[in-house]
C-alpha positions in Angstrom: 0.0 0.0 0.0 1.4 3.4 -1.0 1.8 6.4 1.3 -0.8 8.1 -0.8 -3.3 5.3 -0.2 -2.6 5.5 3.6 -3.1 9.3 3.5 -6.5 8.9 1.9 -7.5 6.2 4.4 -6.5 8.5 7.3 -8.3 11.4 5.8 -11.6 9.4 5.5 -11.0 8.2 9.1 -10.6 11.7 10.4 -13.7 13.0 8.7 -15.9 10.1 9.8 -14.5 10.1 13.4 -15.1 13.9 13.6 -18.7 13.5 12.4 -19.3 10.7 15.0 -17.7 12.5 17.9 -18.7 16.1 17.1 -20.9 16.7 14.1 -19.6 19.7 12.1 -21.4 22.4 10.3 -21.8 22.1 6.5 -19.9 25.3 5.9 -17.4 25.0 8.7 -13.7 25.4 8.1 -13.2 21.7 8.7 -15.8 20.9 6.0 -14.1 23.2 3.6 -10.6 21.9 4.2 -11.8 18.3 3.9 -14.3 19.0 1.1 -13.2 16.0 -1.1 -13.5 13.5 1.7 -16.8 15.1 3.0 -18.3 15.0 -0.4 -17.2 11.5 -1.2 -18.4 10.3 2.2 -21.8 11.9 1.7 -22.0 10.4 -1.8 -21.3 7.0 -0.5 -23.9 7.3 2.3 -21.4 7.6 5.2 -22.4 11.2 6.1 -25.7 12.9 5.9 -27.4 16.2 7.0 -30.8 14.6 6.7 -32.8 14.6 10.0 -35.9 12.9 8.7 -37.6 12.4 5.4 -38.4 16.1 4.8 -36.0 17.8 7.1 -32.3 18.7 6.6 -30.0 20.2 9.1 -26.9 22.3 9.1 -24.4 19.7 10.3 -22.9 16.6 8.9 -23.8 13.4 11.0 -22.3 10.0 10.5 -24.8 7.4 9.3 -25.0 3.7 10.4 -23.1 2.8 7.2 -20.5 5.4 8.1 -20.1 3.9 11.5 -19.5 0.5 10.0 -16.9 1.9 7.5 -15.2 3.8 10.3 -14.8 0.5 12.2 -13.3 -1.1 9.0 -10.9 1.9 8.6 -9.9 1.6 12.2 -9.0 -2.1 11.7 -7.1 -1.4 8.5 -5.1 1.5 10.0 -4.3 -0.5 13.1 -2.9 -3.3 11.0 -0.8 -0.8 9.0 0.5 0.7 12.2 1.5 -2.7 13.5 3.6 -3.3 10.5 5.5 0.0 10.6 9.2 -0.4 11.5 9.9 0.4 15.1 13.3 1.8 14.3 13.1 4.0 11.2 16.2 4.1 9.0 18.2 7.4 9.2 
């Protein structure tokens, strides 16, 4: 797995974890800075601002599907971390 792949996984993890712990406003600085990952997560059904069938709010919330994916990302990133060298080469 490339460093670029790992960077994307970490970015998705950070967006979903943030939405789970502290839902963020649609137009927040965080949402702007992570726009690609927020948009992709929303498109995949991991995030939503829908409160009920006809009501939409002003914050991104993690969905049940997003919680499942967050768990998968946690497992993947934990495995990657376990395989990192403990003594980096100078």
